[in-house]
Legacy VTK file of the C-alpha trace (Angstrom):
# vtk DataFile Version 3.0
C-alpha trace
ASCII
DATASET POLYDATA
POINTS 451 float
45.052 89.196 97.302
44.231 90.471 100.861
41.988 93.144 99.361
40.069 90.774 97.233
39.625 88.247 100.158
38.711 91.148 102.632
36.085 92.560 100.187
34.610 89.179 99.536
34.169 88.282 103.191
32.721 91.669 103.935
30.306 91.070 101.172
29.513 87.518 102.606
28.720 88.877 105.915
26.369 91.567 104.519
24.692 89.096 102.428
23.842 86.746 105.408
22.928 89.776 107.437
20.503 90.950 104.858
18.983 87.236 104.575
18.630 87.182 108.243
16.708 90.566 108.129
14.549 89.607 105.284
13.628 86.514 107.272
12.845 88.414 110.283
10.712 90.970 108.268
8.516 88.016 106.745
7.809 86.487 110.177
7.529 89.745 111.848
4.048 90.333 113.501
3.190 86.542 113.538
2.349 85.557 117.226
2.946 81.880 116.480
6.599 82.603 115.550
7.472 84.968 118.522
10.415 82.794 119.608
11.749 82.719 116.002
11.527 86.552 115.703
13.573 86.708 118.994
16.317 84.367 117.419
16.468 86.094 114.400
16.823 89.351 116.122
19.661 88.283 118.261
21.296 86.702 115.359
21.210 90.106 113.476
22.815 91.715 116.584
25.624 89.144 116.585
26.041 89.398 112.848
26.326 93.447 113.031
28.838 93.173 115.838
30.968 90.555 114.145
30.855 92.682 110.944
31.976 95.654 112.944
34.825 93.913 114.544
35.760 92.335 111.382
36.225 95.508 109.749
37.864 97.319 112.544
40.477 94.585 112.751
42.422 96.163 109.826
42.487 99.339 111.457
43.848 97.889 114.821
46.548 96.073 113.030
47.439 99.124 111.038
47.597 101.295 114.073
49.693 98.618 115.796
52.101 98.677 112.931
52.447 102.400 112.591
53.133 102.651 116.485
55.874 100.030 116.085
57.373 102.161 113.300
56.968 105.323 115.337
58.603 103.990 118.531
61.135 101.889 116.744
59.874 98.877 118.118
60.982 96.088 115.834
60.218 93.337 118.266
56.239 93.623 117.468
54.983 90.504 115.215
51.824 90.128 113.221
51.248 86.410 113.318
48.183 86.339 115.385
46.168 83.576 113.870
43.041 84.316 115.995
42.421 86.982 113.378
41.807 84.469 110.541
43.220 83.425 107.407
41.922 86.396 105.697
44.522 88.534 107.640
47.511 86.387 106.785
48.475 88.657 103.575
48.436 91.736 105.514
50.325 90.347 108.478
52.868 88.912 106.069
53.297 92.495 104.561
53.721 94.171 107.931
56.182 91.471 108.877
58.302 92.046 105.904
58.327 95.599 106.466
59.315 95.355 109.927
62.256 93.095 108.987
63.201 95.547 106.398
63.157 98.286 108.944
65.052 96.078 111.262
67.875 95.303 108.507
68.273 99.157 107.722
68.655 99.924 111.640
71.409 97.242 111.798
73.185 98.488 108.791
72.922 102.074 109.914
74.310 101.093 113.400
76.994 99.119 111.807
77.920 102.092 109.516
77.927 104.295 112.563
80.250 102.084 114.570
82.448 101.992 111.575
82.821 105.821 111.229
83.158 106.107 114.830
86.193 103.765 114.789
87.554 105.611 111.786
87.142 109.056 113.587
88.658 107.755 116.865
91.851 106.185 115.282
92.818 108.688 112.550
95.617 110.909 113.392
93.736 114.114 112.190
92.041 116.202 114.850
88.188 116.448 114.296
85.632 118.826 115.889
82.215 119.478 114.965
80.270 122.430 116.706
76.492 122.794 116.465
74.863 126.059 116.272
78.174 127.756 117.402
77.910 126.570 121.002
77.617 122.806 121.382
80.617 120.520 120.634
78.878 117.245 119.229
82.057 115.648 118.293
85.801 115.702 119.293
88.129 112.860 118.633
90.923 111.439 120.477
93.411 113.024 118.177
91.839 116.568 118.948
92.285 116.109 122.563
95.812 114.692 122.070
97.091 117.441 119.741
95.738 120.381 121.722
95.834 118.899 125.226
92.255 119.647 125.969
89.762 117.404 127.465
86.637 116.289 125.564
84.353 119.105 126.335
80.738 119.818 125.224
80.712 123.577 125.146
82.417 125.775 122.761
82.822 128.622 125.300
84.545 126.267 127.669
86.782 124.848 124.953
87.968 128.428 124.054
88.826 129.113 127.712
91.102 126.082 127.654
92.716 126.888 124.114
91.642 130.770 123.462
94.187 131.540 120.427
93.023 128.229 118.606
89.359 128.900 119.255
89.843 132.485 118.164
91.681 131.717 114.933
89.361 129.052 113.999
86.212 131.135 114.491
87.704 133.690 112.039
87.270 131.116 109.345
83.828 129.528 110.311
82.251 130.808 107.084
84.568 128.042 105.282
88.241 127.896 104.530
91.858 126.784 105.558
94.463 128.596 107.718
97.931 127.778 109.114
97.768 128.263 113.044
100.725 128.540 115.310
99.908 128.000 119.047
101.723 127.055 122.051
100.735 123.743 123.554
102.360 122.541 126.939
105.404 125.060 126.296
105.741 123.385 122.727
105.088 125.257 119.742
102.731 123.682 117.138
101.881 124.300 113.742
98.468 123.331 112.729
96.863 123.257 109.212
93.205 123.854 109.893
90.208 123.401 107.597
86.544 124.374 108.524
83.667 123.220 106.573
80.075 124.783 107.483
77.231 122.481 107.134
73.595 122.914 107.472
71.624 119.696 108.627
67.907 119.705 109.388
67.829 123.429 110.199
70.901 123.330 112.493
74.237 124.932 111.572
77.451 122.915 112.031
81.187 123.694 111.607
83.376 120.671 110.834
86.910 121.446 111.841
89.775 119.462 110.928
93.329 119.910 111.712
96.868 118.331 111.884
100.130 119.120 113.189
102.476 119.903 110.280
105.447 120.867 112.324
106.372 117.385 113.105
105.777 116.457 109.327
107.753 119.419 108.008
110.606 118.459 110.472
110.520 114.836 109.210
110.419 115.804 105.587
113.429 118.378 106.410
115.356 115.595 107.859
114.803 113.488 104.948
116.102 116.167 102.591
119.296 116.736 104.567
119.919 113.062 104.670
119.477 112.981 100.787
121.861 116.018 100.380
124.427 114.647 102.788
124.516 111.414 100.761
124.864 113.278 97.343
127.522 115.594 99.051
129.413 112.634 100.635
129.311 110.703 96.986
130.619 113.827 95.245
133.555 114.634 97.594
134.379 110.830 97.793
134.643 110.804 93.869
136.891 113.640 94.116
139.242 112.878 97.062
139.646 109.146 96.576
141.615 109.562 93.084
143.745 112.432 94.925
144.636 110.146 97.696
145.520 107.296 95.528
147.476 109.411 93.304
149.147 111.026 96.265
150.137 107.813 97.612
151.549 106.725 94.009
153.685 109.826 93.979
155.261 108.962 97.423
155.972 105.490 96.175
157.952 106.875 93.196
159.928 109.489 95.321
160.577 107.052 98.340
162.041 103.438 98.852
160.211 100.684 100.662
161.500 102.087 104.020
160.031 105.459 103.311
163.353 107.276 102.665
163.679 109.665 99.814
165.406 108.100 96.752
168.436 109.875 95.475
168.158 112.408 92.835
169.935 110.222 90.376
167.433 107.367 90.638
164.574 109.873 89.632
164.615 109.251 85.858
162.738 110.665 83.093
159.935 108.017 83.411
159.196 108.847 86.986
159.056 112.678 86.368
156.619 111.910 83.547
154.406 109.709 86.031
154.598 112.512 88.570
153.638 115.279 86.051
150.665 112.943 85.036
149.564 112.393 88.689
149.865 116.379 89.434
147.714 117.202 86.449
145.010 114.599 87.585
145.180 116.092 90.970
144.800 119.664 89.721
141.843 118.413 87.438
140.190 116.944 90.441
140.830 119.915 92.640
139.330 122.097 89.792
136.342 119.860 89.900
136.045 120.267 93.672
136.311 123.993 93.177
133.517 123.873 90.597
131.349 121.821 92.864
131.765 124.081 95.970
130.946 127.037 93.544
127.682 125.363 92.404
126.935 124.894 96.152
127.368 128.581 96.723
125.161 129.639 94.031
122.494 127.392 95.104
122.645 128.951 98.618
123.244 132.573 97.746
120.232 133.314 95.359
119.635 136.892 95.211
116.293 138.399 96.347
114.255 138.753 93.225
113.445 142.366 92.156
109.907 142.019 90.944
108.428 143.905 88.055
105.624 143.564 85.380
107.121 141.203 82.875
105.308 140.653 79.472
105.561 136.948 78.768
105.793 137.411 75.019
108.892 139.644 75.692
110.325 137.116 78.160
109.880 134.298 75.753
111.394 136.039 72.564
114.347 137.045 74.889
114.959 133.297 75.881
114.632 132.209 72.027
117.194 134.563 70.914
119.922 133.471 73.557
119.237 129.786 72.845
118.997 130.179 69.030
122.441 129.244 68.266
122.500 126.183 70.665
119.224 125.045 69.412
120.357 125.357 65.772
123.689 123.455 66.332
121.550 120.664 67.989
118.867 120.461 65.299
116.038 121.356 67.955
113.007 123.191 66.751
111.643 125.812 69.253
107.933 126.545 69.201
106.544 129.644 71.063
102.443 129.341 71.670
101.037 132.385 72.957
97.559 131.862 73.490
97.496 135.005 75.958
99.988 137.491 74.029
99.479 140.190 76.574
99.797 138.012 79.640
102.175 139.610 82.339
103.667 138.103 85.485
105.256 139.789 88.345
108.744 138.475 88.546
112.497 139.187 88.361
113.245 139.122 84.582
116.548 137.786 84.740
116.042 135.078 87.259
112.914 133.648 85.379
115.020 133.917 82.180
117.637 131.912 83.866
114.976 129.151 84.855
113.719 129.018 81.184
117.417 128.653 79.958
118.157 125.758 82.325
114.965 124.014 81.175
115.571 124.397 77.517
119.136 123.259 78.065
117.910 120.163 79.991
115.371 119.543 77.038
118.220 119.963 74.546
119.980 117.112 76.203
116.976 114.916 76.542
116.196 115.263 72.856
119.620 113.602 71.889
119.203 111.080 69.232
115.402 111.815 68.935
113.480 112.076 65.730
112.049 115.542 65.054
113.179 117.099 68.393
110.885 119.986 69.452
110.697 122.166 72.587
107.513 124.245 73.043
107.218 127.552 75.138
103.728 128.282 76.072
101.465 130.131 78.648
98.403 129.156 80.222
95.759 130.263 82.886
94.581 128.379 85.769
92.075 130.729 87.705
94.200 133.402 89.132
97.441 131.609 88.148
99.686 132.227 85.482
101.595 129.253 84.279
104.578 129.041 81.927
105.253 125.714 80.288
108.367 124.447 78.793
107.814 120.988 76.916
109.631 118.530 75.036
108.953 115.383 72.968
112.060 113.462 74.403
112.504 110.127 76.064
110.855 111.549 79.435
111.706 110.781 82.956
111.225 107.545 84.867
108.774 107.347 87.809
111.297 106.513 90.401
113.491 109.542 89.287
110.791 112.064 89.191
110.852 112.768 93.100
114.584 113.141 93.108
115.230 115.587 90.102
115.069 118.564 92.377
117.519 117.226 95.038
120.712 119.392 94.687
123.576 117.755 92.633
121.254 114.747 91.602
121.315 114.384 87.902
119.794 112.011 85.376
122.280 112.954 82.827
125.985 111.592 82.708
128.092 114.713 83.567
125.406 116.759 84.667
125.873 119.074 87.886
122.481 118.390 89.200
122.412 121.950 90.220
119.916 123.443 87.277
116.616 122.157 88.535
117.356 122.796 92.208
118.381 126.334 91.589
115.214 126.913 89.356
112.948 125.616 92.141
114.473 127.766 94.806
113.988 130.734 92.552
110.311 129.902 92.082
110.039 129.414 95.932
111.543 133.072 96.222
108.725 134.227 93.742
105.903 132.646 95.908
105.390 130.089 93.099
106.208 126.700 92.150
107.983 124.548 89.729
106.135 121.383 88.579
106.967 118.466 86.349
104.847 116.103 84.498
106.518 113.415 82.598
106.035 109.913 81.159
108.663 107.491 79.868
108.807 107.784 76.011
106.237 110.538 76.193
108.376 113.547 76.772
108.403 116.086 79.687
106.672 119.261 80.620
107.862 121.807 83.274
105.425 124.418 84.667
106.366 127.592 86.334
103.186 128.550 88.431
102.802 132.066 89.301
100.047 132.919 91.933
LINES 1 452
451 0 1 2 3 4 5 6 7 8 9 10 11 12 13 14 15 16 17 18 19 20 21 22 23 24 25 26 27 28 29 30 31 32 33 34 35 36 37 38 39 40 41 42 43 44 45 46 47 48 49 50 51 52 53 54 55 56 57 58 59 60 61 62 63 64 65 66 67 68 69 70 71 72 73 74 75 76 77 78 79 80 81 82 83 84 85 86 87 88 89 90 91 92 93 94 95 96 97 98 99 100 101 102 103 104 105 106 107 108 109 110 111 112 113 114 115 116 117 118 119 120 121 122 123 124 125 126 127 128 129 130 131 132 133 134 135 136 137 138 139 140 141 142 143 144 145 146 147 148 149 150 151 152 153 154 155 156 157 158 159 160 161 162 163 164 165 166 167 168 169 170 171 172 173 174 175 176 177 178 179 180 181 182 183 184 185 186 187 188 189 190 191 192 193 194 195 196 197 198 199 200 201 202 203 204 205 206 207 208 209 210 211 212 213 214 215 216 217 218 219 220 221 222 223 224 225 226 227 228 229 230 231 232 233 234 235 236 237 238 239 240 241 242 243 244 245 246 247 248 249 250 251 252 253 254 255 256 257 258 259 260 261 262 263 264 265 266 267 268 269 270 271 272 273 274 275 276 277 278 279 280 281 282 283 284 285 286 287 288 289 290 291 292 293 294 295 296 297 298 299 300 301 302 303 304 305 306 307 308 309 310 311 312 313 314 315 316 317 318 319 320 321 322 323 324 325 326 327 328 329 330 331 332 333 334 335 336 337 338 339 340 341 342 343 344 345 346 347 348 349 350 351 352 353 354 355 356 357 358 359 360 361 362 363 364 365 366 367 368 369 370 371 372 373 374 375 376 377 378 379 380 381 382 383 384 385 386 387 388 389 390 391 392 393 394 395 396 397 398 399 400 401 402 403 404 405 406 407 408 409 410 411 412 413 414 415 416 417 418 419 420 421 422 423 424 425 426 427 428 429 430 431 432 433 434 435 436 437 438 439 440 441 442 443 444 445 446 447 448 449 450
């Protein structure tokens, strides 16, 4: 619209200029019209000047607009009515663009402030280094964790915390590392991660770190509390009936004043009650001994003697050992070897014990299930080899999944709660992991991950 109007006004001005020039040409040289010639000449000059001003107004407004953008001066307005109605469309376009830039600037500033608040308040230390020398970001958590002031130079920072700086520089190319340093005479363990970035030609290293020692201590305390609760529960279950039966036996042998009854008063019925109580006490004592023996097994796992173990041989050995039990319970064992020549570095007997424990648990989980099946398989994930034991049983409830590896915790009535704990400890000694995946009604899958 502006373009059409602008072009039309230029054509109109040129037309009037031409008409004036033609009129001057017609009367030029006639002495009697001398003054008319002067008037037309002046009029031509005025028209030319006005045409030039009109054409250059667009350039001036455009220059003003670009200058405002360049200097981020969004206070400039383009509502000057002296320029005429023909420039209103251009002014409106410039004004809309300025408003858009202003809105973008406001939003960007709001985002920056939002991110600044997040960086300031998270409990993870953040340090960003530009070109290996300038610290462009160091949040409050980093200062608090390292007890170092907010410095702007990486060399000065390394003078304040030399070991941290040296260890971090070793992974400037990117990666993670556990770093143990002394801060104010206290040992701190940091999980550090470095991400290298290239932004507009500048090299940045974004360093994030967190004190895991405190977190590990908290988790350890929680684990001890859980273990103590379970130990207390088991001990009380055994000692309560023993104490009660002992009191009953004393009542059978003593009168109300606590004096031993004469032998003549101890009849056959009392003797039978005493024998029953003693047998019960023996049974509970044996249970306590078994419990203590299980605890001893859990805490005294032998160090694994590793060797190259062919997974196929391991699975076949476990299948033979469990064949009778599986057949007796009507459970089908399927062995899936996608990688028949796959090997792991492990203690054959200890890993065999884990698989036996998991298959035994699977057999119990498959009670009263149709077409019960347990599947042994091997898989690869990067450099890791994974042995899996899966069943199509009733699965494990979500609120119990995080408890099944706690010693003496069992989802099965009469279970010792030692098998999974023992298995997890064995995998930890191998430098691997024991993981579980389960959904109610969808079965369970246990994975032995070897690095």
